[in-house]
PDB file of the backbone (N, CA, C, O) and the ligand in Angstrom, with CONECT records:
HET     ZN  A 101       1
ATOM      1  N   MET A   1      91.828  94.861 116.746  1.00  0.00           N
ATOM      2  CA  MET A   1      92.897  95.604 116.085  1.00  0.00           C
ATOM      3  C   MET A   1      93.996  94.428 115.367  1.00  0.00           C
ATOM      4  O   MET A   1      94.561  93.484 115.920  1.00  0.00           O
ATOM      5  N   GLU A   2      94.048  94.804 114.167  1.00  0.00           N
ATOM      6  CA  GLU A   2      94.913  93.871 113.274  1.00  0.00           C
ATOM      7  C   GLU A   2      96.695  94.088 113.887  1.00  0.00           C
ATOM      8  O   GLU A   2      97.164  95.132 114.342  1.00  0.00           O
ATOM      9  N   ALA A   3      97.217  93.128 113.762  1.00  0.00           N
ATOM     10  CA  ALA A   3      98.750  93.048 114.254  1.00  0.00           C
ATOM     11  C   ALA A   3      99.647  93.879 113.118  1.00  0.00           C
ATOM     12  O   ALA A   3      99.446  93.795 111.907  1.00  0.00           O
ATOM     13  N   PHE A   4     100.550  94.597 113.672  1.00  0.00           N
ATOM     14  CA  PHE A   4     101.645  94.836 112.732  1.00  0.00           C
ATOM     15  C   PHE A   4     102.586  93.739 112.334  1.00  0.00           C
ATOM     16  O   PHE A   4     102.821  92.781 113.069  1.00  0.00           O
ATOM     17  N   GLU A   5     103.026  93.880 111.351  1.00  0.00           N
ATOM     18  CA  GLU A   5     104.267  92.815 110.827  1.00  0.00           C
ATOM     19  C   GLU A   5     105.324  93.379 111.856  1.00  0.00           C
ATOM     20  O   GLU A   5     105.367  94.520 112.318  1.00  0.00           O
ATOM     21  N   LYS A   6     106.236  92.229 112.127  1.00  0.00           N
ATOM     22  CA  LYS A   6     107.458  92.436 113.044  1.00  0.00           C
ATOM     23  C   LYS A   6     108.497  93.360 112.013  1.00  0.00           C
ATOM     24  O   LYS A   6     109.341  94.013 112.626  1.00  0.00           O
ATOM     25  N   GLN A   7     108.509  93.433 111.051  1.00  0.00           N
ATOM     26  CA  GLN A   7     109.420  94.223 109.961  1.00  0.00           C
ATOM     27  C   GLN A   7     108.814  94.599 108.749  1.00  0.00           C
ATOM     28  O   GLN A   7     107.882  93.973 108.244  1.00  0.00           O
ATOM     29  N   CYS A   8     109.348  95.656 108.253  1.00  0.00           N
ATOM     30  CA  CYS A   8     108.928  96.399 106.909  1.00  0.00           C
ATOM     31  C   CYS A   8     109.083  95.168 105.976  1.00  0.00           C
ATOM     32  O   CYS A   8     110.085  94.453 105.963  1.00  0.00           O
ATOM     33  N   GLN A   9     107.965  94.992 105.181  1.00  0.00           N
ATOM     34  CA  GLN A   9     107.903  93.932 104.245  1.00  0.00           C
ATOM     35  C   GLN A   9     108.427  94.360 102.885  1.00  0.00           C
ATOM     36  O   GLN A   9     108.239  93.733 101.843  1.00  0.00           O
ATOM     37  N   SER A  10     109.193  95.641 103.023  1.00  0.00           N
ATOM     38  CA  SER A  10     110.146  95.947 101.867  1.00  0.00           C
ATOM     39  C   SER A  10     111.485  95.823 101.953  1.00  0.00           C
ATOM     40  O   SER A  10     112.211  95.301 101.106  1.00  0.00           O
ATOM     41  N   CYS A  11     111.890  96.422 103.234  1.00  0.00           N
ATOM     42  CA  CYS A  11     113.329  96.567 103.453  1.00  0.00           C
ATOM     43  C   CYS A  11     114.001  95.647 104.565  1.00  0.00           C
ATOM     44  O   CYS A  11     115.194  95.346 104.609  1.00  0.00           O
ATOM     45  N   GLY A  12     112.805  95.182 105.634  1.00  0.00           N
ATOM     46  CA  GLY A  12     113.226  94.290 106.640  1.00  0.00           C
ATOM     47  C   GLY A  12     113.366  94.973 107.817  1.00  0.00           C
ATOM     48  O   GLY A  12     113.384  94.300 108.848  1.00  0.00           O
ATOM     49  N   MET A  13     113.481  96.308 107.900  1.00  0.00           N
ATOM     50  CA  MET A  13     113.669  96.949 109.205  1.00  0.00           C
ATOM     51  C   MET A  13     112.421  96.750 110.325  1.00  0.00           C
ATOM     52  O   MET A  13     111.245  97.023 110.084  1.00  0.00           O
ATOM     53  N   PRO A  14     112.771  96.382 111.202  1.00  0.00           N
ATOM     54  CA  PRO A  14     111.816  96.532 112.460  1.00  0.00           C
ATOM     55  C   PRO A  14     110.738  97.410 112.432  1.00  0.00           C
ATOM     56  O   PRO A  14     111.061  98.582 112.239  1.00  0.00           O
ATOM     57  N   LEU A  15     109.400  97.156 112.586  1.00  0.00           N
ATOM     58  CA  LEU A  15     108.603  98.295 112.694  1.00  0.00           C
ATOM     59  C   LEU A  15     108.186  98.674 114.188  1.00  0.00           C
ATOM     60  O   LEU A  15     107.663  99.767 114.405  1.00  0.00           O
ATOM     61  N   GLU A  16     108.388  97.893 115.064  1.00  0.00           N
ATOM     62  CA  GLU A  16     108.526  98.168 116.387  1.00  0.00           C
ATOM     63  C   GLU A  16     107.080  98.650 116.802  1.00  0.00           C
ATOM     64  O   GLU A  16     106.967  99.653 117.507  1.00  0.00           O
ATOM     65  N   ASN A  17     106.021  97.977 116.391  1.00  0.00           N
ATOM     66  CA  ASN A  17     104.628  97.850 116.760  1.00  0.00           C
ATOM     67  C   ASN A  17     104.132  99.206 116.210  1.00  0.00           C
ATOM     68  O   ASN A  17     103.320  99.812 116.909  1.00  0.00           O
ATOM     69  N   GLY A  18     104.520  99.745 115.055  1.00  0.00           N
ATOM     70  CA  GLY A  18     104.073 100.693 114.510  1.00  0.00           C
ATOM     71  C   GLY A  18     104.767 102.237 114.515  1.00  0.00           C
ATOM     72  O   GLY A  18     104.539 103.187 113.766  1.00  0.00           O
ATOM     73  N   LYS A  19     105.700 102.111 115.650  1.00  0.00           N
ATOM     74  CA  LYS A  19     106.401 103.116 115.763  1.00  0.00           C
ATOM     75  C   LYS A  19     107.210 103.800 114.552  1.00  0.00           C
ATOM     76  O   LYS A  19     107.374 105.019 114.533  1.00  0.00           O
ATOM     77  N   LYS A  20     107.701 102.965 113.552  1.00  0.00           N
ATOM     78  CA  LYS A  20     108.433 103.170 112.490  1.00  0.00           C
ATOM     79  C   LYS A  20     107.687 102.823 111.209  1.00  0.00           C
ATOM     80  O   LYS A  20     108.174 102.567 110.108  1.00  0.00           O
ATOM     81  N   SER A  21     106.234 102.869 111.624  1.00  0.00           N
ATOM     82  CA  SER A  21     105.489 102.596 110.312  1.00  0.00           C
ATOM     83  C   SER A  21     105.313 103.941 109.125  1.00  0.00           C
ATOM     84  O   SER A  21     105.325 105.131 109.438  1.00  0.00           O
ATOM     85  N   GLY A  22     105.158 103.414 107.760  1.00  0.00           N
ATOM     86  CA  GLY A  22     104.754 104.371 106.852  1.00  0.00           C
ATOM     87  C   GLY A  22     103.298 104.742 107.104  1.00  0.00           C
ATOM     88  O   GLY A  22     102.682 104.226 108.038  1.00  0.00           O
ATOM     89  N   THR A  23     102.769 105.584 106.327  1.00  0.00           N
ATOM     90  CA  THR A  23     101.370 105.923 106.238  1.00  0.00           C
ATOM     91  C   THR A  23     100.591 105.513 105.154  1.00  0.00           C
ATOM     92  O   THR A  23     101.159 105.491 104.063  1.00  0.00           O
ATOM     93  N   GLU A  24      99.184 105.120 105.219  1.00  0.00           N
ATOM     94  CA  GLU A  24      98.323 104.777 104.269  1.00  0.00           C
ATOM     95  C   GLU A  24      97.764 106.283 103.823  1.00  0.00           C
ATOM     96  O   GLU A  24      97.912 107.327 104.458  1.00  0.00           O
ATOM     97  N   ALA A  25      97.160 106.119 102.699  1.00  0.00           N
ATOM     98  CA  ALA A  25      96.405 107.219 102.030  1.00  0.00           C
ATOM     99  C   ALA A  25      95.449 108.004 102.925  1.00  0.00           C
ATOM    100  O   ALA A  25      95.157 109.166 102.640  1.00  0.00           O
ATOM    101  N   ASP A  26      94.979 107.417 103.955  1.00  0.00           N
ATOM    102  CA  ASP A  26      94.132 108.035 104.936  1.00  0.00           C
ATOM    103  C   ASP A  26      94.915 108.356 106.008  1.00  0.00           C
ATOM    104  O   ASP A  26      94.199 108.502 106.999  1.00  0.00           O
ATOM    105  N   GLY A  27      96.152 108.541 106.260  1.00  0.00           N
ATOM    106  CA  GLY A  27      96.993 108.906 107.218  1.00  0.00           C
ATOM    107  C   GLY A  27      97.156 107.777 108.263  1.00  0.00           C
ATOM    108  O   GLY A  27      97.955 107.984 109.177  1.00  0.00           O
ATOM    109  N   SER A  28      96.546 106.714 108.230  1.00  0.00           N
ATOM    110  CA  SER A  28      96.612 105.563 109.319  1.00  0.00           C
ATOM    111  C   SER A  28      98.043 104.840 109.096  1.00  0.00           C
ATOM    112  O   SER A  28      98.553 104.550 108.014  1.00  0.00           O
ATOM    113  N   PRO A  29      98.522 104.640 110.294  1.00  0.00           N
ATOM    114  CA  PRO A  29      99.950 103.717 109.975  1.00  0.00           C
ATOM    115  C   PRO A  29      99.978 102.468 109.155  1.00  0.00           C
ATOM    116  O   PRO A  29      99.134 101.584 109.302  1.00  0.00           O
ATOM    117  N   SER A  30     100.912 102.404 108.328  1.00  0.00           N
ATOM    118  CA  SER A  30     100.830 101.045 107.483  1.00  0.00           C
ATOM    119  C   SER A  30     101.244  99.929 108.336  1.00  0.00           C
ATOM    120  O   SER A  30     102.180 100.113 109.112  1.00  0.00           O
ATOM    121  N   LYS A  31     100.653  98.788 108.283  1.00  0.00           N
ATOM    122  CA  LYS A  31     100.849  97.641 109.049  1.00  0.00           C
ATOM    123  C   LYS A  31     101.981  96.747 108.351  1.00  0.00           C
ATOM    124  O   LYS A  31     102.389  95.722 108.898  1.00  0.00           O
ATOM    125  N   LEU A  32     102.469  97.190 107.109  1.00  0.00           N
ATOM    126  CA  LEU A  32     103.264  96.208 106.298  1.00  0.00           C
ATOM    127  C   LEU A  32     104.575  96.882 106.108  1.00  0.00           C
ATOM    128  O   LEU A  32     105.593  96.193 106.044  1.00  0.00           O
ATOM    129  N   TYR A  33     104.632  98.314 106.005  1.00  0.00           N
ATOM    130  CA  TYR A  33     105.920  98.913 105.383  1.00  0.00           C
ATOM    131  C   TYR A  33     106.271 100.110 106.461  1.00  0.00           C
ATOM    132  O   TYR A  33     105.501 100.612 107.280  1.00  0.00           O
ATOM    133  N   CYS A  34     107.487 100.385 106.253  1.00  0.00           N
ATOM    134  CA  CYS A  34     108.190 101.283 107.148  1.00  0.00           C
ATOM    135  C   CYS A  34     108.033 102.910 106.586  1.00  0.00           C
ATOM    136  O   CYS A  34     107.694 103.190 105.436  1.00  0.00           O
ATOM    137  N   THR A  35     108.317 103.790 107.528  1.00  0.00           N
ATOM    138  CA  THR A  35     108.564 105.241 107.000  1.00  0.00           C
ATOM    139  C   THR A  35     109.283 105.611 105.845  1.00  0.00           C
ATOM    140  O   THR A  35     108.969 106.538 105.099  1.00  0.00           O
ATOM    141  N   TYR A  36     110.528 104.656 105.679  1.00  0.00           N
ATOM    142  CA  TYR A  36     111.358 104.943 104.853  1.00  0.00           C
ATOM    143  C   TYR A  36     111.021 104.517 103.438  1.00  0.00           C
ATOM    144  O   TYR A  36     111.407 105.079 102.414  1.00  0.00           O
ATOM    145  N   CYS A  37     110.265 103.470 103.522  1.00  0.00           N
ATOM    146  CA  CYS A  37     109.799 102.889 102.233  1.00  0.00           C
ATOM    147  C   CYS A  37     108.363 103.352 101.705  1.00  0.00           C
ATOM    148  O   CYS A  37     108.155 103.217 100.499  1.00  0.00           O
ATOM    149  N   TYR A  38     107.420 103.854 102.462  1.00  0.00           N
ATOM    150  CA  TYR A  38     106.000 103.877 102.311  1.00  0.00           C
ATOM    151  C   TYR A  38     105.473 105.236 102.785  1.00  0.00           C
ATOM    152  O   TYR A  38     105.689 105.491 103.970  1.00  0.00           O
ATOM    153  N   LYS A  39     104.874 106.073 102.121  1.00  0.00           N
ATOM    154  CA  LYS A  39     104.133 107.115 102.450  1.00  0.00           C
ATOM    155  C   LYS A  39     102.849 107.434 101.841  1.00  0.00           C
ATOM    156  O   LYS A  39     102.746 107.328 100.619  1.00  0.00           O
ATOM    157  N   ASP A  40     101.840 107.818 102.557  1.00  0.00           N
ATOM    158  CA  ASP A  40     100.467 108.027 101.957  1.00  0.00           C
ATOM    159  C   ASP A  40     100.028 107.130 100.881  1.00  0.00           C
ATOM    160  O   ASP A  40      99.589 107.426  99.770  1.00  0.00           O
ATOM    161  N   GLY A  41     100.254 105.815 101.489  1.00  0.00           N
ATOM    162  CA  GLY A  41      99.794 104.665 100.769  1.00  0.00           C
ATOM    163  C   GLY A  41     100.397 104.383  99.546  1.00  0.00           C
ATOM    164  O   GLY A  41      99.786 103.748  98.686  1.00  0.00           O
ATOM    165  N   LYS A  42     101.768 104.873  99.344  1.00  0.00           N
ATOM    166  CA  LYS A  42     102.679 104.615  98.204  1.00  0.00           C
ATOM    167  C   LYS A  42     104.116 104.219  98.621  1.00  0.00           C
ATOM    168  O   LYS A  42     104.582 104.470  99.733  1.00  0.00           O
ATOM    169  N   PHE A  43     104.653 103.698  97.814  1.00  0.00           N
ATOM    170  CA  PHE A  43     106.348 103.540  98.073  1.00  0.00           C
ATOM    171  C   PHE A  43     106.719 104.744  97.671  1.00  0.00           C
ATOM    172  O   PHE A  43     106.177 105.375  96.763  1.00  0.00           O
ATOM    173  N   LEU A  44     107.847 105.178  98.470  1.00  0.00           N
ATOM    174  CA  LEU A  44     108.448 106.255  98.040  1.00  0.00           C
ATOM    175  C   LEU A  44     109.374 106.069  96.730  1.00  0.00           C
ATOM    176  O   LEU A  44     109.536 106.963  95.898  1.00  0.00           O
ATOM    177  N   GLN A  45     109.954 104.797  96.660  1.00  0.00           N
ATOM    178  CA  GLN A  45     110.606 104.509  95.330  1.00  0.00           C
ATOM    179  C   GLN A  45     109.889 103.359  94.793  1.00  0.00           C
ATOM    180  O   GLN A  45     110.342 102.242  95.044  1.00  0.00           O
ATOM    181  N   PRO A  46     108.739 103.485  94.027  1.00  0.00           N
ATOM    182  CA  PRO A  46     108.041 102.471  93.584  1.00  0.00           C
ATOM    183  C   PRO A  46     108.801 101.556  92.353  1.00  0.00           C
ATOM    184  O   PRO A  46     108.496 100.381  92.151  1.00  0.00           O
ATOM    185  N   ASP A  47     109.638 102.144  91.716  1.00  0.00           N
ATOM    186  CA  ASP A  47     110.248 101.434  90.558  1.00  0.00           C
ATOM    187  C   ASP A  47     111.445 100.640  91.274  1.00  0.00           C
ATOM    188  O   ASP A  47     112.156  99.934  90.559  1.00  0.00           O
ATOM    189  N   MET A  48     111.690 100.716  92.581  1.00  0.00           N
ATOM    190  CA  MET A  48     112.996  99.856  93.113  1.00  0.00           C
ATOM    191  C   MET A  48     113.036  98.476  92.869  1.00  0.00           C
ATOM    192  O   MET A  48     111.978  97.877  93.066  1.00  0.00           O
ATOM    193  N   THR A  49     113.890  97.903  92.532  1.00  0.00           N
ATOM    194  CA  THR A  49     114.099  96.281  92.266  1.00  0.00           C
ATOM    195  C   THR A  49     114.729  95.831  93.628  1.00  0.00           C
ATOM    196  O   THR A  49     115.278  96.495  94.507  1.00  0.00           O
ATOM    197  N   LEU A  50     114.446  94.334  93.507  1.00  0.00           N
ATOM    198  CA  LEU A  50     115.139  93.814  94.714  1.00  0.00           C
ATOM    199  C   LEU A  50     116.662  93.893  94.342  1.00  0.00           C
ATOM    200  O   LEU A  50     117.345  93.897  95.365  1.00  0.00           O
ATOM    201  N   GLU A  51     117.213  93.940  93.480  1.00  0.00           N
ATOM    202  CA  GLU A  51     118.752  94.354  93.469  1.00  0.00           C
ATOM    203  C   GLU A  51     119.113  95.637  94.095  1.00  0.00           C
ATOM    204  O   GLU A  51     120.018  95.691  94.928  1.00  0.00           O
ATOM    205  N   GLU A  52     118.491  96.599  93.755  1.00  0.00           N
ATOM    206  CA  GLU A  52     118.480  97.938  94.158  1.00  0.00           C
ATOM    207  C   GLU A  52     118.476  98.089  95.809  1.00  0.00           C
ATOM    208  O   GLU A  52     119.329  98.640  96.504  1.00  0.00           O
ATOM    209  N   MET A  53     117.439  97.532  96.160  1.00  0.00           N
ATOM    210  CA  MET A  53     117.275  97.437  97.714  1.00  0.00           C
ATOM    211  C   MET A  53     118.454  96.755  98.262  1.00  0.00           C
ATOM    212  O   MET A  53     118.913  97.223  99.304  1.00  0.00           O
ATOM    213  N   LYS A  54     119.142  95.516  97.630  1.00  0.00           N
ATOM    214  CA  LYS A  54     120.311  94.978  98.304  1.00  0.00           C
ATOM    215  C   LYS A  54     121.471  95.905  98.249  1.00  0.00           C
ATOM    216  O   LYS A  54     122.369  95.830  99.088  1.00  0.00           O
ATOM    217  N   LYS A  55     121.479  96.692  97.381  1.00  0.00           N
ATOM    218  CA  LYS A  55     122.544  97.840  97.333  1.00  0.00           C
ATOM    219  C   LYS A  55     122.356  98.910  98.362  1.00  0.00           C
ATOM    220  O   LYS A  55     123.329  99.428  98.910  1.00  0.00           O
ATOM    221  N   VAL A  56     121.019  99.281  98.657  1.00  0.00           N
ATOM    222  CA  VAL A  56     120.817 100.342  99.729  1.00  0.00           C
ATOM    223  C   VAL A  56     121.397  99.691 100.978  1.00  0.00           C
ATOM    224  O   VAL A  56     122.268 100.264 101.632  1.00  0.00           O
ATOM    225  N   LEU A  57     120.875  98.392 101.338  1.00  0.00           N
ATOM    226  CA  LEU A  57     121.484  98.006 102.633  1.00  0.00           C
ATOM    227  C   LEU A  57     123.071  97.867 102.635  1.00  0.00           C
ATOM    228  O   LEU A  57     123.709  98.064 103.669  1.00  0.00           O
ATOM    229  N   ASP A  58     123.670  97.526 101.458  1.00  0.00           N
ATOM    230  CA  ASP A  58     125.170  97.679 101.438  1.00  0.00           C
ATOM    231  C   ASP A  58     125.607  98.944 101.592  1.00  0.00           C
ATOM    232  O   ASP A  58     126.718  99.061 102.109  1.00  0.00           O
ATOM    233  N   THR A  59     125.039  99.908 101.285  1.00  0.00           N
ATOM    234  CA  THR A  59     125.554 101.416 101.301  1.00  0.00           C
ATOM    235  C   THR A  59     125.125 102.134 102.579  1.00  0.00           C
ATOM    236  O   THR A  59     125.758 103.136 102.913  1.00  0.00           O
ATOM    237  N   THR A  60     124.078 101.693 103.340  1.00  0.00           N
ATOM    238  CA  THR A  60     123.824 102.074 104.613  1.00  0.00           C
ATOM    239  C   THR A  60     124.032 101.373 105.733  1.00  0.00           C
ATOM    240  O   THR A  60     124.923 101.840 106.442  1.00  0.00           O
ATOM    241  N   ILE A  61     123.409 100.227 106.201  1.00  0.00           N
ATOM    242  CA  ILE A  61     123.888  99.592 107.372  1.00  0.00           C
ATOM    243  C   ILE A  61     125.278  98.766 106.995  1.00  0.00           C
ATOM    244  O   ILE A  61     126.142  98.600 107.856  1.00  0.00           O
ATOM    245  N   GLY A  62     125.424  98.268 105.663  1.00  0.00           N
ATOM    246  CA  GLY A  62     126.670  97.906 105.442  1.00  0.00           C
ATOM    247  C   GLY A  62     128.001  98.749 105.798  1.00  0.00           C
ATOM    248  O   GLY A  62     129.061  98.193 106.087  1.00  0.00           O
ATOM    249  N   LYS A  63     127.873  99.827 105.759  1.00  0.00           N
ATOM    250  CA  LYS A  63     129.158 100.782 105.929  1.00  0.00           C
ATOM    251  C   LYS A  63     129.345 100.824 107.247  1.00  0.00           C
ATOM    252  O   LYS A  63     130.385 101.398 107.571  1.00  0.00           O
ATOM    253  N   GLU A  64     128.518 100.302 108.344  1.00  0.00           N
ATOM    254  CA  GLU A  64     128.717 100.531 109.672  1.00  0.00           C
ATOM    255  C   GLU A  64     129.701  99.447 110.338  1.00  0.00           C
ATOM    256  O   GLU A  64     129.375  98.937 111.410  1.00  0.00           O
ATOM    257  N   GLY A  65     130.857  99.109 109.729  1.00  0.00           N
ATOM    258  CA  GLY A  65     131.794  98.280 110.437  1.00  0.00           C
ATOM    259  C   GLY A  65     131.324  96.782 110.142  1.00  0.00           C
ATOM    260  O   GLY A  65     130.482  96.430 109.315  1.00  0.00           O
ATOM    261  N   LEU A  66     132.041  96.011 110.984  1.00  0.00           N
ATOM    262  CA  LEU A  66     131.942  94.443 110.611  1.00  0.00           C
ATOM    263  C   LEU A  66     130.639  94.141 110.959  1.00  0.00           C
ATOM    264  O   LEU A  66     130.052  93.387 110.183  1.00  0.00           O
ATOM    265  N   LYS A  67     129.979  94.576 112.024  1.00  0.00           N
ATOM    266  CA  LYS A  67     128.567  94.373 112.589  1.00  0.00           C
ATOM    267  C   LYS A  67     127.432  94.940 111.479  1.00  0.00           C
ATOM    268  O   LYS A  67     126.448  94.208 111.364  1.00  0.00           O
ATOM    269  N   GLY A  68     127.447  95.998 110.756  1.00  0.00           N
ATOM    270  CA  GLY A  68     126.947  96.263 109.742  1.00  0.00           C
ATOM    271  C   GLY A  68     126.992  95.455 108.617  1.00  0.00           C
ATOM    272  O   GLY A  68     126.006  95.044 108.005  1.00  0.00           O
ATOM    273  N   LYS A  69     128.366  95.194 108.308  1.00  0.00           N
ATOM    274  CA  LYS A  69     128.351  94.083 107.059  1.00  0.00           C
ATOM    275  C   LYS A  69     127.665  92.863 107.404  1.00  0.00           C
ATOM    276  O   LYS A  69     127.201  92.217 106.465  1.00  0.00           O
ATOM    277  N   PHE A  70     127.510  92.414 108.612  1.00  0.00           N
ATOM    278  CA  PHE A  70     126.916  91.179 108.944  1.00  0.00           C
ATOM    279  C   PHE A  70     125.513  91.494 108.949  1.00  0.00           C
ATOM    280  O   PHE A  70     124.859  90.543 108.520  1.00  0.00           O
ATOM    281  N   LEU A  71     124.874  92.400 109.251  1.00  0.00           N
ATOM    282  CA  LEU A  71     123.436  92.801 109.361  1.00  0.00           C
ATOM    283  C   LEU A  71     123.106  92.934 107.707  1.00  0.00           C
ATOM    284  O   LEU A  71     122.177  92.311 107.193  1.00  0.00           O
ATOM    285  N   ALA A  72     123.802  93.636 107.114  1.00  0.00           N
ATOM    286  CA  ALA A  72     123.452  93.743 105.612  1.00  0.00           C
ATOM    287  C   ALA A  72     123.532  92.382 104.987  1.00  0.00           C
ATOM    288  O   ALA A  72     122.655  92.171 104.149  1.00  0.00           O
ATOM    289  N   PHE A  73     124.311  91.495 105.185  1.00  0.00           N
ATOM    290  CA  PHE A  73     124.427  90.183 104.813  1.00  0.00           C
ATOM    291  C   PHE A  73     123.082  89.415 105.016  1.00  0.00           C
ATOM    292  O   PHE A  73     122.433  88.855 104.133  1.00  0.00           O
ATOM    293  N   PHE A  74     122.816  89.487 106.214  1.00  0.00           N
ATOM    294  CA  PHE A  74     121.588  88.723 106.604  1.00  0.00           C
ATOM    295  C   PHE A  74     120.152  89.463 106.172  1.00  0.00           C
ATOM    296  O   PHE A  74     119.139  88.803 105.941  1.00  0.00           O
ATOM    297  N   GLY A  75     120.195  90.768 106.102  1.00  0.00           N
ATOM    298  CA  GLY A  75     119.196  91.648 105.448  1.00  0.00           C
ATOM    299  C   GLY A  75     118.902  91.134 104.094  1.00  0.00           C
ATOM    300  O   GLY A  75     117.765  90.805 103.755  1.00  0.00           O
ATOM    301  N   LYS A  76     120.065  91.060 103.225  1.00  0.00           N
ATOM    302  CA  LYS A  76     119.761  90.513 101.934  1.00  0.00           C
ATOM    303  C   LYS A  76     119.137  89.279 101.785  1.00  0.00           C
ATOM    304  O   LYS A  76     118.207  89.143 100.991  1.00  0.00           O
ATOM    305  N   MET A  77     119.644  88.175 102.615  1.00  0.00           N
ATOM    306  CA  MET A  77     119.027  87.057 102.512  1.00  0.00           C
ATOM    307  C   MET A  77     117.641  86.921 102.915  1.00  0.00           C
ATOM    308  O   MET A  77     116.925  86.005 102.510  1.00  0.00           O
ATOM    309  N   GLN A  78     117.265  87.820 103.703  1.00  0.00           N
ATOM    310  CA  GLN A  78     115.727  87.638 104.117  1.00  0.00           C
ATOM    311  C   GLN A  78     114.874  88.617 103.012  1.00  0.00           C
ATOM    312  O   GLN A  78     113.666  88.421 102.877  1.00  0.00           O
ATOM    313  N   LEU A  79     115.328  89.318 102.496  1.00  0.00           N
ATOM    314  CA  LEU A  79     114.675  90.185 101.518  1.00  0.00           C
ATOM    315  C   LEU A  79     113.564  89.332 100.515  1.00  0.00           C
ATOM    316  O   LEU A  79     112.420  89.740 100.313  1.00  0.00           O
ATOM    317  N   LYS A  80     114.007  88.339 100.055  1.00  0.00           N
ATOM    318  CA  LYS A  80     113.403  87.689  99.163  1.00  0.00           C
ATOM    319  C   LYS A  80     111.969  87.008 100.016  1.00  0.00           C
ATOM    320  O   LYS A  80     111.013  86.647  99.330  1.00  0.00           O
ATOM    321  N   SER A  81     111.932  86.908 101.155  1.00  0.00           N
ATOM    322  CA  SER A  81     110.738  86.522 102.038  1.00  0.00           C
ATOM    323  C   SER A  81     109.859  87.462 102.193  1.00  0.00           C
ATOM    324  O   SER A  81     108.719  87.206 102.581  1.00  0.00           O
ATOM    325  N   LEU A  82     110.277  88.707 101.905  1.00  0.00           N
ATOM    326  CA  LEU A  82     109.329  89.864 102.399  1.00  0.00           C
ATOM    327  C   LEU A  82     108.099  89.919 101.350  1.00  0.00           C
ATOM    328  O   LEU A  82     108.229  89.448 100.220  1.00  0.00           O
ATOM    329  N   LYS A  83     106.851  90.545 101.807  1.00  0.00           N
ATOM    330  CA  LYS A  83     105.802  90.546 100.805  1.00  0.00           C
ATOM    331  C   LYS A  83     106.091  91.442  99.464  1.00  0.00           C
ATOM    332  O   LYS A  83     105.654  91.223  98.335  1.00  0.00           O
ATOM    333  N   ARG A  84     106.875  92.422  99.854  1.00  0.00           N
ATOM    334  CA  ARG A  84     107.062  93.333  98.452  1.00  0.00           C
ATOM    335  C   ARG A  84     107.750  92.454  97.339  1.00  0.00           C
ATOM    336  O   ARG A  84     107.371  92.629  96.180  1.00  0.00           O
ATOM    337  N   TRP A  85     108.634  91.618  97.572  1.00  0.00           N
ATOM    338  CA  TRP A  85     109.565  90.915  96.806  1.00  0.00           C
ATOM    339  C   TRP A  85     109.056  89.387  96.292  1.00  0.00           C
ATOM    340  O   TRP A  85     109.379  88.772  95.276  1.00  0.00           O
ATOM    341  N   LYS A  86     108.297  89.077  97.194  1.00  0.00           N
ATOM    342  CA  LYS A  86     107.848  87.660  96.924  1.00  0.00           C
ATOM    343  C   LYS A  86     107.334  87.532  95.457  1.00  0.00           C
ATOM    344  O   LYS A  86     106.861  88.511  94.880  1.00  0.00           O
ATOM    345  N   VAL A  87     107.432  86.332  94.876  1.00  0.00           N
ATOM    346  CA  VAL A  87     106.921  86.251  93.539  1.00  0.00           C
ATOM    347  C   VAL A  87     105.852  85.270  93.499  1.00  0.00           C
ATOM    348  O   VAL A  87     105.266  85.038  92.442  1.00  0.00           O
TER     349      VAL A  87
HETATM  350 ZN    ZN A 101     111.093  99.713 104.700  1.00  0.00          ZN2+
END
């Protein structure tokens, strides 16, 4: 069995060994992306850019106090190393 990535390769959220995985076209769990980014083999927001994803982090976890700001800051730094955004 292939290993799951530790985190979603689109938004950086932990995949927790498939518990938060999106689904492939055949219904199997995605090994790369989470349920918020990926469903039925497709990105939910295929046109999203890296800058937009950074804004999502700011407006979601970034709103949750000082700790959230901290997590959003580091989340944004690591986005560039994820498969979806690598050039
Ligand atoms: Zn994701």
